[in-house]
matplotlib code that plots the C-alpha trace (Angstrom):
import matplotlib.pyplot as plt

x = [78.7, 81.5, 84.5, 87.6, 91.3, 90.7, 93.3, 94.1, 95.8, 96.2, 92.7, 90.7, 89.9, 89.7, 88.2, 86.5, 82.7, 82.7, 80.0, 81.3, 84.9, 85.1, 87.3, 85.7, 87.3, 85.6, 86.7, 86.2, 83.1, 80.9, 82.3, 81.4, 77.6, 77.6, 78.0, 75.8, 72.5, 73.2, 74.4, 77.2, 75.5, 75.1, 74.0, 78.1, 78.2, 79.3, 77.4, 75.9, 76.2, 74.3, 74.5, 74.1, 78.1, 79.2, 81.6, 84.6, 83.4, 84.8, 87.1, 88.4, 88.4, 91.4, 93.1, 94.1, 94.9, 97.2, 99.2, 99.2, 100.7, 102.8, 104.5, 104.7, 106.5, 110.2, 112.5, 114.0, 117.3, 117.4, 119.8, 119.0, 118.8, 121.8, 121.4, 121.5, 125.0, 125.3, 127.8, 129.3, 128.6, 132.2, 133.7, 135.6, 133.5, 133.1, 131.6, 128.5, 128.5, 129.7, 131.3, 131.3, 130.2, 128.8, 126.8, 125.0, 124.0, 122.5, 118.8, 116.6, 114.5, 110.8, 108.2, 106.2, 102.9, 99.9, 97.4, 93.9, 93.4, 89.9, 88.2, 84.8, 82.5, 82.4, 84.7, 86.2, 82.7, 83.2, 82.0, 84.8, 83.8, 83.8, 87.0, 86.8, 83.9, 85.6, 88.1, 85.8, 83.6, 81.0, 80.0, 78.8, 76.1, 74.3, 70.8, 69.1, 65.5, 64.3, 60.8, 59.9, 60.4, 57.7, 54.6, 52.1, 48.3, 49.2, 49.8, 53.5, 54.4, 58.0, 57.8, 56.4, 59.0, 61.8, 60.6, 60.2, 63.5, 65.3, 63.2, 64.2, 67.8, 69.0, 69.8, 73.4, 74.0, 73.1, 75.7, 74.4, 70.7, 72.3, 70.0, 70.8, 69.4, 68.8, 67.2, 64.8, 63.1, 64.3, 60.7, 60.2, 62.7, 65.1, 63.8, 65.3, 65.6, 68.2, 71.1, 71.1, 74.6, 74.5, 76.3, 75.5, 76.9, 77.6, 74.8, 72.1, 73.3]
y = [103.2, 100.9, 99.1, 101.0, 99.5, 96.2, 93.5, 89.4, 87.4, 84.6, 83.1, 86.0, 89.1, 92.4, 95.6, 98.3, 99.6, 103.2, 103.7, 102.7, 102.7, 98.8, 96.1, 93.2, 89.7, 87.5, 84.2, 83.6, 81.4, 84.1, 86.8, 84.4, 84.4, 88.1, 88.9, 86.3, 85.9, 89.8, 91.4, 92.6, 94.9, 93.8, 94.6, 95.4, 92.8, 94.5, 95.3, 98.3, 98.9, 97.5, 100.0, 98.6, 98.6, 97.1, 94.4, 93.5, 92.3, 89.1, 90.9, 93.2, 89.4, 87.8, 90.9, 91.2, 87.1, 87.8, 90.5, 88.9, 85.5, 87.8, 89.1, 86.3, 83.9, 83.9, 86.5, 84.9, 84.3, 83.5, 81.1, 77.5, 76.1, 74.5, 70.3, 68.4, 66.6, 63.4, 60.8, 59.1, 60.9, 60.4, 62.0, 65.1, 67.8, 71.2, 74.1, 73.0, 70.2, 70.9, 68.2, 67.5, 69.7, 72.2, 69.3, 68.6, 72.6, 72.3, 72.1, 70.2, 71.6, 72.9, 71.1, 72.6, 73.6, 73.1, 75.9, 76.4, 76.5, 78.9, 80.4, 80.4, 83.6, 87.2, 88.8, 92.1, 92.2, 91.9, 88.0, 86.7, 83.2, 83.3, 82.4, 79.7, 78.1, 78.6, 75.9, 73.3, 71.1, 73.2, 75.3, 79.3, 80.7, 83.6, 84.5, 87.8, 88.3, 91.3, 93.7, 94.5, 90.6, 89.7, 92.2, 91.0, 92.0, 94.8, 91.9, 92.2, 88.7, 90.0, 88.7, 85.2, 84.8, 85.6, 83.3, 80.2, 80.7, 80.4, 78.0, 76.2, 76.2, 74.0, 76.6, 75.6, 76.5, 80.3, 82.5, 85.8, 88.3, 91.3, 94.4, 95.5, 98.5, 99.2, 101.2, 99.0, 101.9, 106.0, 106.4, 104.1, 104.9, 103.3, 99.4, 97.2, 93.2, 90.6, 89.4, 85.4, 84.4, 80.4, 77.0, 73.7, 70.4, 68.3, 66.4, 69.0, 70.0]
z = [128.9, 127.9, 129.8, 131.2, 131.6, 130.2, 131.0, 130.5, 133.3, 134.4, 132.8, 133.3, 131.9, 134.2, 133.5, 135.5, 135.9, 134.5, 136.6, 139.6, 138.8, 140.9, 139.3, 137.6, 136.8, 134.2, 132.6, 128.8, 129.3, 130.9, 129.0, 125.8, 127.3, 128.1, 124.6, 122.8, 125.0, 126.0, 123.2, 125.6, 127.8, 131.0, 134.9, 137.0, 139.3, 141.9, 144.8, 145.3, 141.5, 139.0, 136.0, 132.8, 131.5, 128.0, 128.0, 126.3, 123.2, 121.5, 118.8, 122.1, 124.6, 121.4, 121.0, 125.1, 125.0, 122.5, 123.7, 127.5, 125.7, 123.5, 126.6, 128.5, 125.8, 125.9, 123.7, 120.7, 120.7, 124.1, 126.1, 126.1, 129.6, 130.3, 130.6, 133.8, 134.7, 133.4, 134.0, 137.0, 140.0, 141.3, 138.6, 139.3, 140.3, 138.2, 139.0, 137.7, 140.4, 144.1, 145.5, 149.5, 152.4, 149.0, 147.5, 151.0, 150.9, 148.2, 148.3, 145.9, 143.5, 144.9, 143.2, 140.6, 142.0, 139.5, 138.9, 138.0, 134.4, 134.7, 137.5, 137.0, 138.2, 138.7, 141.0, 142.4, 144.2, 148.5, 148.1, 148.9, 148.8, 144.9, 144.8, 146.7, 145.3, 141.4, 142.8, 143.8, 142.3, 141.8, 139.2, 139.7, 137.8, 137.5, 136.6, 136.1, 137.4, 135.2, 136.8, 133.1, 132.3, 135.4, 134.2, 132.2, 131.7, 133.9, 137.3, 138.7, 138.9, 139.9, 143.5, 143.0, 140.0, 142.8, 145.3, 142.8, 141.6, 145.0, 146.5, 143.6, 144.9, 147.7, 150.7, 150.8, 146.6, 147.2, 146.9, 147.4, 145.8, 144.5, 143.0, 140.0, 137.6, 134.2, 131.3, 129.2, 127.2, 127.6, 127.5, 130.6, 132.3, 134.9, 135.7, 138.2, 139.1, 141.1, 140.1, 141.7, 141.8, 142.8, 142.4, 140.9, 140.6, 138.0, 138.8, 138.5, 134.7]

ax = plt.figure().add_subplot(projection="3d")
ax.plot(x, y, z, "-o")
ax.set_aspect("equal")
plt.show()
């Protein structure tokens, strides 16, 4: 099923899962990975869902980004900002340059706080640590291990595959393991897998 209510704000694409109706947040890099590596179909990353949904296409993402940029742009023909006062500070005060007690009561402008350009990782779930980790030096990653890919020659290696991958991670780098369901083949019906959310350091990459 296709995603619902798509939008773009603060560097993140937001849309709703058509199955659980929960809100999903994803950045441009991860959306590109879903479209190029999974043909736009990926399990819902929200907890207790895991149903396969159609993520926004590259064309839809570009249109959402363009619409958000147009809304954020200042209106054409608007008034230019007033230039700062110049000349001798002791000159006769004007309406833009208060004097005496009024001048001392004027507070200096608040410093601007630099914002994060890109917030990495899936959002919208109960894993509140994702937002915090996205602002650190670590990089959030996801890996989906599908049960059907672990069955060869009638031998089920799913548990060994998942255990092997989890063992390869540092314990403090593991964020969470979440079940997913998907339809690999209409004849075979619904299969399952796990979505592993973990973090890596620049040295590991």
